[in-house]
C-alpha positions in Angstrom: -6.6 -20.6 -22.8 -7.2 -18.0 -20.0 -4.5 -17.5 -17.5 -6.7 -18.5 -14.6 -7.7 -21.7 -16.3 -4.0 -22.4 -17.0 -3.1 -21.9 -13.3 -5.8 -24.3 -12.2 -4.6 -26.9 -14.6 -1.0 -26.6 -13.4 -2.1 -26.9 -9.8 -4.1 -30.0 -10.7 -1.1 -31.5 -12.4 1.0 -30.6 -9.3 -1.5 -32.3 -7.0 -1.6 -35.5 -9.1 2.2 -35.6 -9.2 2.4 -35.2 -5.4 0.0 -38.1 -5.0 2.0 -40.2 -7.5 5.4 -39.4 -6.0 4.2 -40.2 -2.5 2.7 -43.5 -3.6 5.9 -44.4 -5.6 8.1 -43.6 -2.6 6.2 -46.1 -0.5 6.5 -48.7 -3.3 10.3 -48.0 -3.5 10.7 -48.4 0.2 8.7 -51.7 0.2 10.9 -53.0 -2.7 14.1 -52.0 -0.9 14.1 -55.0 1.4 13.5 -53.0 4.6 15.8 -50.0 3.7 14.5 -46.7 4.9 13.7 -43.7 2.8 15.9 -40.6 3.5 12.7 -38.5 3.5 9.1 -39.3 4.3 6.7 -39.8 1.4 5.0 -36.4 2.1 8.3 -34.7 1.2 8.7 -36.7 -2.0 5.2 -35.7 -2.9 5.9 -32.0 -2.1 9.1 -32.1 -4.1 7.3 -33.5 -7.2 4.5 -30.9 -6.8 7.1 -28.1 -6.7 8.8 -29.4 -9.8 5.4 -29.5 -11.6 4.2 -26.1 -10.4 7.0 -23.7 -9.7 8.8 -23.6 -13.0 5.5 -23.6 -15.0 4.1 -20.7 -12.9 7.3 -18.7 -13.2 7.2 -19.2 -17.0 3.6 -18.1 -17.0 4.4 -14.9 -15.0 7.4 -14.1 -17.2 5.4 -14.7 -20.4 2.6 -12.4 -19.2 5.0 -9.7 -18.3 7.0 -9.8 -21.6 4.4 -10.7 -24.2 2.5 -7.3 -24.2 5.7 -5.5 -25.2 6.5 -8.0 -27.9 3.0 -7.8 -29.3 3.1 -4.0 -29.3 6.4 -4.1 -31.1 5.0 -6.4 -33.8 1.9 -4.1 -34.2 4.0 -1.0 -34.5 5.8 -2.6 -37.5 2.4 -2.5 -39.4 2.1 1.2 -39.0 2.8 3.3 -42.1 5.8 5.6 -42.0 3.6 8.7 -42.5 1.0 8.7 -39.7 -0.2 12.2 -40.3 0.4 15.3 -38.1 -2.1 14.5 -35.4 -0.9 10.9 -34.8 2.7 11.8 -35.1 2.3 14.5 -32.4 0.9 11.9 -30.0 2.8 8.6 -30.4 0.7 6.7 -27.9 -2.6 7.7 -29.6 -2.2 5.3 -32.5 -1.5 2.3 -30.3 -4.4 3.3 -28.0 -6.8 3.4 -31.0 -5.5 0.1 -32.4 -6.0 -1.5 -29.0 -9.5 -0.2 -28.7 -10.3 -1.5 -32.2 -8.9 -4.9 -31.5 -11.1 -5.2 -28.4 -14.1 -4.1 -30.4 -13.4 -6.5 -33.2 -13.1 -9.4 -30.7 -16.7 -8.6 -29.6 -18.0 -9.2 -33.1 -19.3 -12.7 -34.2 -16.8 -14.9 -35.9 -18.5 -14.5 -39.3 -18.2 -10.7 -39.2 -14.6 -10.9 -37.9 -13.5 -12.7 -41.1 -14.6 -9.7 -43.3 -13.3 -6.9 -41.1 -10.0 -6.4 -43.1 -12.1 -5.5 -46.2 -14.0 -2.7 -44.3 -13.1 0.9 -43.7 -13.6 2.9 -40.5 -16.8 4.3 -41.9 -18.2 0.8 -42.3 -16.8 -0.8 -39.1 -17.5 2.1 -36.8 -21.3 1.7 -36.6 -21.0 -2.0 -35.9 -18.6 -1.5 -33.0 -20.6 1.4 -31.6 -23.7 -0.7 -31.4 -21.6 -3.1 -29.2 -20.4 -0.3 -26.9 -17.0 0.4 -28.5 -17.0 4.0 -29.7 -14.5 4.9 -32.4 -12.0 7.7 -31.9 -12.2 10.6 -34.3 -8.6 10.2 -35.3 -9.1 6.5 -36.4 -7.9 5.7 -39.9 -8.4 2.7 -42.2 -4.9 1.3 -41.8 -5.6 0.8 -38.1 -8.1 -2.0 -38.9 -5.3 -4.1 -40.4 -3.1 -3.3 -37.4 -5.9 -4.3 -35.0 -6.3 -7.7 -36.8 -2.6 -8.1 -36.7 -2.7 -7.5 -32.9 -5.4 -10.0 -32.5 -3.5 -12.6 -34.4 -0.3 -11.9 -32.4 -2.1 -12.1 -29.1 -3.8 -15.4 -30.0 -0.5 -16.9 -31.2 1.2 -15.7 -28.0 -1.5 -17.2 -25.8 -1.5 -20.5 -27.6 2.3 -20.8 -27.4 2.2 -19.8 -23.7 -0.4 -22.5 -22.9 1.6 -25.2 -24.7 4.9 -24.2 -23.1 3.5 -23.9 -19.6 1.6 -27.3 -19.8 4.6 -29.1 -21.3 6.9 -27.7 -18.6 4.5 -28.7 -15.9 4.1 -32.2 -17.2 7.8 -32.6 -17.6 8.4 -31.4 -14.1 5.7 -33.8 -12.8 7.3 -36.7 -14.7 10.8 -35.9 -13.4 9.5 -35.6 -9.9 7.6 -39.0 -9.9 10.3 -40.9 -11.8 13.1 -39.5 -9.7 11.9 -41.0 -6.4 14.8 -43.0 -4.8 15.6 -44.3 -1.4 18.4 -41.8 -0.8 16.8 -38.8 -2.5 17.0 -35.9 -0.1 13.5 -34.7 -0.9 13.1 -33.0 2.5 16.3 -30.9 2.1 15.2 -29.8 -1.4 11.7 -28.9 -0.3 13.1 -26.9 2.6 15.5 -25.2 0.1 12.6 -24.3 -2.1 10.6 -22.9 0.9 13.7 -20.9 2.0 14.1 -19.5 -1.5 10.4 -18.5 -1.5 10.8 -16.8 1.9 13.9 -14.9 0.7 12.0 -13.8 -2.4 9.1 -12.5 -0.3 11.6 -10.6 1.9 13.4 -9.2 -1.1 10.1 -8.1 -2.6 9.3 -6.1 0.5 12.7 -4.5 0.5 12.6 -3.8 -3.2 9.2 -2.3 -2.9 10.5 0.1 -0.2 13.5 0.9 -2.4 11.3 1.5 -5.4 9.0 3.9 -3.5 12.0 5.9 -2.2 13.6 6.2 -5.7 10.3 7.0 -7.3 10.0 10.0 -5.0 13.7 10.8 -5.0 14.0 11.2 -8.8 10.9 13.4 -9.1 12.0 15.4 -6.1 15.4 16.0 -7.7 13.6 17.3 -10.8 11.7 19.7 -8.5 14.9 20.9 -6.7 16.4 21.6 -10.1 13.7 24.2 -10.5 13.3 25.4 -6.9 16.4 25.7 -4.6 16.3 23.2 -1.7 17.0 26.0 0.8 14.0 27.9 -0.4 11.8 24.8 0.0 13.1 23.7 3.4 13.2 27.1 5.1 10.6 29.1 3.2 7.7 30.4 5.3 5.2 31.0 2.5 3.2 28.3 0.7 1.7 29.7 -2.4 2.3 27.2 -5.3 0.2 29.2 -7.9 0.6 28.4 -11.5 2.1 31.1 -13.7 -0.5 33.0 -15.6 -0.3 34.2 -19.2 2.3 36.9 -19.5 3.6 36.3 -15.9 6.8 34.6 -14.9 5.7 34.0 -11.3 5.9 30.4 -10.4 4.7 30.6 -6.8 6.5 30.0 -3.4 7.1 26.5 -2.0 7.9 27.1 1.7 7.8 23.9 3.7 7.7 25.5 7.1 3.9 26.2 7.3 3.0 22.6 6.2 5.6 21.0 8.5 4.5 23.2 11.5 0.8 22.2 10.9 1.7 18.5 10.6 3.7 18.4 13.8 1.3 20.7 15.7 -1.8 18.7 14.8 -0.1 15.4 15.5 1.1 16.7 18.9 -2.4 17.8 19.9 -3.7 14.4 18.8 -1.0 12.5 20.8 -1.7 14.7 23.9 -5.3 13.6 23.7 -4.8 9.9 22.7 -1.8 8.8 24.8 -3.1 9.4 28.3 -6.5 7.9 27.6 -5.1 5.0 25.6 -2.4 4.2 28.0 -4.6 4.3 31.1 -7.2 2.1 29.2 -4.4 -0.4 28.5 -3.2 -0.4 32.1 -6.8 -1.0 33.3 -7.4 -3.8 30.9 -4.1 -5.5 31.6 -3.8 -5.1 35.4 -7.3 -4.4 36.9 -10.1 -5.6 34.6 -11.4 -9.1 35.0 -11.5 -11.6 32.2 -15.2 -10.8 31.4 -14.7 -7.0 31.5 -11.6 -7.3 29.3 -13.3 -9.5 26.8 -16.0 -6.8 26.4 -14.0 -3.6 26.7 -11.1 -4.4 24.4 -13.2 -5.3 21.3 -15.3 -2.1 21.9 -12.1 0.0 21.9 -10.8 -1.8 18.8 -14.0 -1.0 16.9 -12.8 2.6 16.7 -9.8 1.4 14.6 -12.1 0.0 12.0 -14.0 3.2 11.4 -13.0 4.9 8.1 -11.1 8.2 8.6 -13.6 10.0 6.3 -16.3 9.2 8.9 -14.1 10.8 11.6 -13.8 13.8 9.3 -17.6 14.1 9.0 -17.8 13.8 12.8 -15.3 16.6 13.2 -17.0 18.8 10.6 -20.6 18.4 11.8 -20.3 17.8 15.5 -16.9 18.6 17.2 -16.1 21.7 15.3 -19.5 23.5 15.7 -19.6 22.3 19.4 -16.2 23.9 20.2 -17.1 27.0 18.3 -20.4 27.4 20.2 -18.8 26.6 23.6 -16.2 29.3 22.9 -18.9 31.8 22.2 -20.8 31.0 25.4 -17.7 31.1 27.5 -16.7 34.4 26.0 -20.2 35.7 26.7 -20.0 34.7 30.4 -16.6 36.3 30.8 -16.9 39.5 28.6 -20.6 39.8 27.7 -19.7 39.4 24.0 -20.6 36.1 22.4 -17.9 36.4 19.7 -16.3 33.0 19.2 -12.6 32.6 19.5 -12.4 28.9 18.4 -12.9 28.3 14.7 -14.9 25.3 13.6 -12.0 24.3 11.5 -9.0 24.5 13.8 -5.9 22.6 15.1 -7.9 21.7 18.3 -10.8 20.2 16.3 -8.5 18.1 14.2 -6.3 17.1 17.1 -9.2 15.9 19.3 -10.9 13.9 16.5 -7.6 12.4 15.4 -6.8 11.6 19.0 -10.1 9.7 19.3 -9.1 7.7 16.2 -5.6 7.0 17.7 -6.9 5.7 21.1 -7.4 2.1 19.9 -3.8 2.1 18.5 -2.3 3.2 21.7 -4.5 1.0 24.0 -4.3 -2.2 22.0 -0.6 -2.1 21.3 0.2 -1.0 24.9 -2.1 -3.6 26.3 -0.3 -6.4 24.3 3.1 -5.1 25.6 2.0 -4.9 29.2 0.5 -8.3 29.3 3.7 -9.7 27.8 5.6 -8.7 31.0 6.4 -11.9 32.9 4.1 -12.8 35.7 7.1 -13.5 38.0 8.0 -9.8 38.1 4.5 -8.9 39.4 4.5 -11.7 41.9 7.9 -10.8 43.2 6.9 -7.1 43.7 3.6 -8.1 45.4 5.5 -10.6 47.6 7.8 -7.9 48.8 4.8 -5.9 50.0 4.2 -3.5 47.2 0.6 -2.5 46.3 -0.8 -3.2 42.9 -0.5 0.5 41.8 3.2 0.5 43.0 3.8 -2.7 41.1 2.4 -1.1 38.0 4.4 2.1 38.3 7.7 0.7 39.5 7.9 -2.7 37.8 5.4 -3.4 35.0 5.6 0.0 33.2 9.5 0.2 33.3 9.7 -3.4 32.0 7.2 -2.6 29.2 8.7 0.8 28.4 10.5 -0.2 25.1 7.3 -1.7 23.7 5.2 1.2 24.8 7.6 3.7 23.2 7.5 1.7 20.0 3.7 1.8 20.2 3.6 5.5 20.7 6.0 6.2 17.9 4.0 4.0 15.6 0.9 5.9 16.6 2.7 9.2 15.9 3.6 8.0 12.4 -0.1 7.2 11.9 -1.0 10.7 13.0 1.6 12.4 10.8 0.2 10.6 7.7 -3.5 11.3 8.3 -5.2 13.3 5.6 -9.0 13.2 5.5 -9.6 14.3 9.1 -7.3 17.3 8.6 -9.0 18.3 5.3 -12.4 18.5 7.0 -11.4 19.5 10.5 -8.4 21.8 10.1 -8.9 23.2 6.6 -6.4 23.7 3.9 -4.9 27.1 4.9 -1.1 26.9 5.2 -0.7 29.2 8.3 2.1 29.5 10.8 0.5 30.0 14.3 0.8 28.7 17.8 -2.9 29.3 18.5 -4.6 25.9 18.5 -7.9 27.6 17.9 -7.0 28.7 14.4 -6.8 26.7 11.1 -3.7 25.0 9.8 -3.0 22.2 7.3 -0.5 19.4 6.9 1.9 18.0 4.3 -0.4 15.1 3.3 -3.3 17.5 2.5 -1.1 19.5 0.1 0.2 16.4 -1.5 -3.3 15.4 -2.4 -4.2 19.0 -3.6 -1.1 19.2 -5.8 -1.8 15.9 -7.5 -5.5 16.5 -8.1 -6.9 17.4 -11.5 -4.8 17.7 -14.7 -1.2 16.9 -13.8 1.8 18.2 -15.7 4.9 16.5 -14.2 7.1 19.1 -15.8 6.0 21.9 -13.5 7.1 22.5 -10.0 3.5 22.8 -8.9 3.1 19.1 -9.4 6.7 17.9 -8.6 6.5 19.5 -5.2 4.2 16.7 -4.1 7.1 14.3 -4.4 9.4 16.5 -2.4 6.7 16.7 0.3 6.4 12.9 0.2 10.1 12.5 0.6 10.0 14.8 3.6 7.4 12.7 5.3 9.4 9.6 4.6 12.5 11.1 6.3 10.4 12.1 9.3 8.9 8.7 9.8 12.3 7.1 9.2 13.7 9.3 12.0 10.9 8.3 14.3 11.6 4.6 13.6 15.4 5.1 14.3 14.6 6.9 17.5 12.3 4.1 18.6 14.9 1.5 17.8 17.4 3.4 19.9 15.0 3.6 22.9 14.1 -0.1 22.6 17.7 -1.2 22.6 18.8 1.1 25.4 16.1 0.0 27.9 15.9 -3.6 26.8 19.4 -4.2 28.0 18.4 -2.9 31.4 15.8 -5.7 31.9 17.5 -8.6 30.2 
């Protein structure tokens, strides 16, 4: 039985048990001579449904997680001790070929599957290839028996799983319906189950974060065992070339050019996006009428839904050439020479286009924060004779400052993590410069470039990507800590 079908059956059993438990609770209350139930019938039904569904679904998830490893272990026992030099050199190759053979054999009609064990690879290969399952060159005859053993183990596991899950679901449903009593605290138990589910969701979010950090940390530690951390953090040259034949050079992994490019481009983007986005938020929250607001805000938020690769195309085709041509014309007016001083791929190009992308983040988040300021503060200021602009500057913006700071720091984190716009608008050159008209690159671009193509996770050229990722994590963590500090400091002022 397929897992999806099994889930639907369990949910159907849970629904029937909920209906039966709710109906039985009413009958128990009627037979109690006027005594009241501790919990309403809906809670008795919910408790019975939880007993029927939760343990069965947990068993299903656990079985699906463990059974592949068990089946693989059983299949490995069918392998001969001497696999041959090629298969012995690549331990996973044998299991991969057996898995492909098992899927191919499953596609054959039942009559042909029965005689598969008597065939050799030379006979079985053409039949599987006709069905779109090519046979690897390293396949051997013993793998057919291992493939059929795998099929048998998977079928047995799936049948046992179906029986166990359905029996557990039916048992839970029976216990839930039969256990209905006047004083059964079904509501408390349902709330306990919901609380446990919420704790599980929170724990999964935390564990996911911890897992991401440790996955980067362990790989970064391997990198720092090959490259000194001081050379990485304070190096000014980024040249992670692979060592060629007869050469011991392993490249240079200086972080400074990448970090400088990341912060510089993000700064230019924020200088472009923050004033426009913040002024737009003030207009929509304080000056625009309901009709104008209902039209302008959705139009601004449309920018947030545009894929970043489209912004990259816009920078590459429109903004970059426009800035380059304008610089040539300006230079011609001033000096008579039409040489361009702004490159098509530059910090300025990437910053402007990224700033356009960030405007809806700043405006939408700031608008929500400003509109959340109590109306009484505005009315009090206006009642004392202040103008609307004075009220905005002296009352509304200071009261909304913690939320605005949080919005700006969230926007900065978004700018630091951007990749596609930088690739197309700023290039991939790891330069150190203060000239915004020249090309630079960012940490995220180099992470992508180092993990593209054939990856060997034993070389510093690939492991450096994890060190870069860990660096980005530390930067964004510092931004969040700083935002929390600002929010707490100024929130106390207005409470």
